[in-house]
MINU-242318 format. One record per residue (C-alpha): residue number from 0; residue in three letters; chain; z, x, y. Coordinates in steps of 0.05 Angstrom, whole numbers, plus 5000, padded with zeros to 4 digits. Last residue first. Layout:
@seq: NUM; type: ALA; mol: A; pz: Z; px: X; py: Y $
...
END
This chain:
@seq: 94; type: VAL; mol: A; pz: 1321; px: 3278; py: 1711 $
@seq: 93; type: GLU; mol: A; pz: 1295; px: 3269; py: 1636 $
@seq: 92; type: PRO; mol: A; pz: 1340; px: 3313; py: 1593 $
@seq: 91; type: LYS; mol: A; pz: 1322; px: 3388; py: 1584 $
@seq: 90; type: GLU; mol: A; pz: 1320; px: 3404; py: 1507 $
@seq: 89; type: PRO; mol: A; pz: 1371; px: 3457; py: 1485 $
@seq: 88; type: PHE; mol: A; pz: 1350; px: 3528; py: 1469 $
@seq: 87; type: VAL; mol: A; pz: 1347; px: 3548; py: 1396 $
@seq: 86; type: VAL; mol: A; pz: 1380; px: 3617; py: 1380 $
@seq: 85; type: ALA; mol: A; pz: 1362; px: 3644; py: 1311 $
@seq: 84; type: LYS; mol: A; pz: 1338; px: 3709; py: 1338 $
@seq: 83; type: VAL; mol: A; pz: 1401; px: 3721; py: 1375 $
@seq: 82; type: ASP; mol: A; pz: 1445; px: 3708; py: 1311 $
@seq: 81; type: ALA; mol: A; pz: 1398; px: 3752; py: 1269 $
@seq: 80; type: VAL; mol: A; pz: 1403; px: 3808; py: 1317 $
@seq: 79; type: THR; mol: A; pz: 1483; px: 3804; py: 1310 $
@seq: 78; type: THR; mol: A; pz: 1541; px: 3784; py: 1352 $
@seq: 77; type: LEU; mol: A; pz: 1522; px: 3721; py: 1386 $
@seq: 76; type: GLY; mol: A; pz: 1585; px: 3679; py: 1394 $
@seq: 75; type: ASN; mol: A; pz: 1577; px: 3654; py: 1459 $
@seq: 74; type: THR; mol: A; pz: 1502; px: 3673; py: 1485 $
@seq: 73; type: ILE; mol: A; pz: 1484; px: 3595; py: 1491 $
@seq: 72; type: ASP; mol: A; pz: 1544; px: 3571; py: 1528 $
@seq: 71; type: ARG; mol: A; pz: 1516; px: 3570; py: 1599 $
@seq: 70; type: LEU; mol: A; pz: 1455; px: 3535; py: 1572 $
@seq: 69; type: ALA; mol: A; pz: 1500; px: 3484; py: 1534 $
@seq: 68; type: GLN; mol: A; pz: 1536; px: 3471; py: 1600 $
@seq: 67; type: ARG; mol: A; pz: 1472; px: 3456; py: 1635 $
@seq: 66; type: TYR; mol: A; pz: 1448; px: 3409; py: 1582 $
@seq: 65; type: ALA; mol: A; pz: 1518; px: 3374; py: 1579 $
@seq: 64; type: THR; mol: A; pz: 1514; px: 3365; py: 1657 $
@seq: 63; type: MET; mol: A; pz: 1444; px: 3338; py: 1648 $
@seq: 62; type: GLU; mol: A; pz: 1463; px: 3291; py: 1597 $
@seq: 61; type: ALA; mol: A; pz: 1523; px: 3266; py: 1634 $
@seq: 60; type: SER; mol: A; pz: 1478; px: 3253; py: 1696 $
@seq: 59; type: MET; mol: A; pz: 1485; px: 3293; py: 1760 $
@seq: 58; type: THR; mol: A; pz: 1495; px: 3255; py: 1826 $
@seq: 57; type: GLN; mol: A; pz: 1464; px: 3298; py: 1879 $
@seq: 56; type: ASP; mol: A; pz: 1493; px: 3307; py: 1953 $
@seq: 55; type: SER; mol: A; pz: 1540; px: 3361; py: 1928 $
@seq: 54; type: LEU; mol: A; pz: 1485; px: 3403; py: 1899 $
@seq: 53; type: ALA; mol: A; pz: 1486; px: 3410; py: 1826 $
@seq: 52; type: LEU; mol: A; pz: 1422; px: 3376; py: 1818 $
@seq: 51; type: TYR; mol: A; pz: 1387; px: 3430; py: 1858 $
@seq: 50; type: ASP; mol: A; pz: 1408; px: 3477; py: 1804 $
@seq: 49; type: THR; mol: A; pz: 1361; px: 3447; py: 1754 $
@seq: 48; type: GLN; mol: A; pz: 1310; px: 3498; py: 1750 $
@seq: 47; type: SER; mol: A; pz: 1354; px: 3551; py: 1763 $
@seq: 46; type: LEU; mol: A; pz: 1389; px: 3532; py: 1694 $
@seq: 45; type: LEU; mol: A; pz: 1325; px: 3546; py: 1660 $
@seq: 44; type: ARG; mol: A; pz: 1308; px: 3612; py: 1691 $
@seq: 43; type: ASN; mol: A; pz: 1379; px: 3633; py: 1678 $
@seq: 42; type: ARG; mol: A; pz: 1377; px: 3617; py: 1604 $
@seq: 41; type: LYS; mol: A; pz: 1306; px: 3654; py: 1601 $
@seq: 40; type: THR; mol: A; pz: 1336; px: 3717; py: 1630 $
@seq: 39; type: ARG; mol: A; pz: 1398; px: 3710; py: 1592 $
@seq: 38; type: ILE; mol: A; pz: 1363; px: 3707; py: 1523 $
@seq: 37; type: GLU; mol: A; pz: 1315; px: 3761; py: 1541 $
@seq: 36; type: ILE; mol: A; pz: 1373; px: 3810; py: 1562 $
@seq: 35; type: MET; mol: A; pz: 1406; px: 3792; py: 1496 $
@seq: 34; type: LEU; mol: A; pz: 1344; px: 3812; py: 1459 $
@seq: 33; type: ILE; mol: A; pz: 1340; px: 3877; py: 1498 $
@seq: 32; type: ASP; mol: A; pz: 1415; px: 3890; py: 1482 $
@seq: 31; type: MET; mol: A; pz: 1409; px: 3873; py: 1407 $
@seq: 30; type: ASN; mol: A; pz: 1350; px: 3916; py: 1391 $
@seq: 29; type: ASN; mol: A; pz: 1311; px: 3894; py: 1333 $
@seq: 28; type: HIS; mol: A; pz: 1248; px: 3863; py: 1366 $
@seq: 27; type: HIS; mol: A; pz: 1246; px: 3924; py: 1412 $
@seq: 26; type: TYR; mol: A; pz: 1256; px: 3974; py: 1363 $
@seq: 25; type: ASN; mol: A; pz: 1203; px: 3944; py: 1317 $
@seq: 24; type: LYS; mol: A; pz: 1153; px: 3941; py: 1376 $
@seq: 23; type: LEU; mol: A; pz: 1171; px: 4014; py: 1390 $
@seq: 22; type: ASN; mol: A; pz: 1163; px: 4035; py: 1322 $
@seq: 21; type: GLU; mol: A; pz: 1093; px: 3999; py: 1318 $
@seq: 20; type: LEU; mol: A; pz: 1072; px: 4034; py: 1381 $
@seq: 19; type: ASP; mol: A; pz: 1092; px: 4102; py: 1352 $
@seq: 18; type: ALA; mol: A; pz: 1056; px: 4088; py: 1288 $
@seq: 17; type: ILE; mol: A; pz: 0994; px: 4070; py: 1329 $
@seq: 16; type: GLU; mol: A; pz: 1000; px: 4134; py: 1369 $
@seq: 15; type: GLU; mol: A; pz: 1008; px: 4176; py: 1305 $
@seq: 14; type: ALA; mol: A; pz: 0945; px: 4142; py: 1271 $
@seq: 13; type: THR; mol: A; pz: 0904; px: 4157; py: 1332 $
@seq: 12; type: MET; mol: A; pz: 0889; px: 4108; py: 1383 $
@seq: 11; type: ASP; mol: A; pz: 0812; px: 4092; py: 1390 $
@seq: 10; type: VAL; mol: A; pz: 0786; px: 4094; py: 1463 $
@seq: 9; type: TYR; mol: A; pz: 0772; px: 4047; py: 1519 $
@seq: 8; type: ILE; mol: A; pz: 0750; px: 4079; py: 1584 $
@seq: 7; type: GLY; mol: A; pz: 0784; px: 4071; py: 1650 $
@seq: 6; type: ASN; mol: A; pz: 0817; px: 4144; py: 1644 $
@seq: 5; type: GLU; mol: A; pz: 0846; px: 4126; py: 1577 $
@seq: 4; type: LEU; mol: A; pz: 0856; px: 4052; py: 1558 $
@seq: 3; type: LYS; mol: A; pz: 0878; px: 4044; py: 1485 $
@seq: 2; type: LYS; mol: A; pz: 0848; px: 4017; py: 1425 $
@seq: 1; type: THR; mol: A; pz: 0871; px: 3994; py: 1358 $
@seq: 0; type: MET; mol: A; pz: 0822; px: 4005; py: 1301 $
END
């Protein structure tokens, strides 16, 4: 049985509560706006991890330039939930 925390005590969820939870999970996993936010959030985090390489006193390798461009382009052409779920992030090259 699925439990929930209620007033500091774990209690069994009702069948209706479980159904509502499943509907919410399905909505989340099939909602284009939410999925795009997740993609952009991950993309932005990965870009920020290499931002220091884009400073004027750094020389960025061609591989890193291509990696960063691939990250920026990752949302191009995503028009369906299936497209978003099929996104594969590029591998970060050695620094």
